[in-house]
C-alpha positions in Angstrom: 153.0 194.9 207.2 154.6 191.6 207.6 157.4 189.8 205.8 156.5 186.4 204.4 158.9 183.5 204.1 159.2 184.2 200.3 160.3 187.8 201.0 157.1 189.5 200.0 155.5 192.1 202.2 151.8 191.8 203.0 149.6 194.4 204.7 147.8 193.2 207.8 144.0 193.4 207.6 142.3 196.4 209.2 139.8 195.6 211.9 136.3 195.5 210.4 133.7 197.8 212.0 131.6 194.8 212.9 134.5 193.3 214.7 135.2 196.5 216.6 131.6 196.6 217.8 131.5 193.0 218.9 134.9 193.2 220.5 133.9 196.2 222.7 130.5 194.5 223.6 132.2 191.2 224.6 134.9 192.8 226.7 132.4 195.1 228.5 130.1 192.2 229.3 133.1 190.1 230.5 134.3 192.9 232.7 130.8 193.3 234.2 130.6 189.6 234.9 134.1 189.1 236.3 135.7 192.3 237.3 133.4 194.4 239.7 136.4 196.6 240.5 135.9 198.2 237.0 133.2 200.7 236.5 133.6 200.4 232.8 135.9 199.7 229.9 137.1 202.1 227.1 138.2 200.6 223.8 140.0 202.7 221.1 141.4 201.6 217.8 144.5 202.4 215.9 145.4 200.4 212.8 145.2 196.7 213.6 145.3 197.4 217.4 142.6 197.8 220.0 143.7 199.5 223.2 141.7 198.7 226.3 141.5 200.9 229.4 139.7 200.0 232.6 137.7 202.8 234.3 137.9 202.5 238.1 135.0 203.5 240.4 136.6 206.8 241.2 136.8 207.8 237.6 140.5 207.1 237.1 141.5 205.2 233.9 144.0 202.3 233.9 145.6 201.2 230.6 145.3 197.4 230.5 146.0 195.7 227.2 146.7 196.2 223.5 145.0 193.6 221.3 146.6 192.8 217.9 144.1 191.9 215.2 145.3 189.1 212.9 142.2 188.5 210.8 140.0 186.6 213.3 137.4 188.2 215.6 137.9 185.5 218.2 141.7 185.1 218.5 144.0 188.1 219.1 147.6 188.7 220.1 148.1 190.9 223.1 150.4 193.2 224.9 150.2 194.0 228.5 150.5 197.6 229.6 153.7 198.1 231.7 153.3 201.1 234.0 157.0 201.1 234.7 157.8 202.0 231.1 154.5 203.4 229.9 154.5 200.9 227.0 152.8 197.7 225.9 154.9 194.5 225.8 153.8 191.4 223.9 152.9 188.6 226.3 152.2 184.9 226.5 148.8 183.9 228.0 148.7 181.6 231.0 147.6 178.9 228.5 151.1 179.2 227.0 149.8 180.6 223.8 150.8 183.9 222.2 147.3 184.6 221.1 143.8 183.9 222.5 140.5 185.4 223.2 140.2 189.0 224.2 138.6 187.9 227.4 141.7 185.8 228.3 143.9 188.9 227.7 141.6 191.1 229.8 141.7 188.5 232.6 145.5 188.3 232.5 145.8 192.1 232.9 143.1 192.3 235.6 144.6 189.5 237.6 147.8 191.5 237.6 146.4 195.0 238.2 143.2 194.4 240.2 143.7 191.3 242.3 145.5 192.8 245.2 
């Protein structure tokens, strides 16, 4: 739910099944093309959020991002997983925007966690 300027409360849209399918496909393809350190990606959904974990070559899973659906299949808000607290924190993309493509959010997390 969100509060609108006129004081009404609106429900945020649920993620359509077609968007869930295309999101997972796009993220997995992007990971294959750009992040060879990942053996795969796991995407799970809860409400208007998509949680993305990277699977490392040894089988370990690494939580990466939480995507927030706002009604568009191409632009999502995102939170970065913080291992220090075990939580997700909303982030600003390197573009300076608070929302962007899921691929941009994945790159942001992978740059942080896999580029060393």
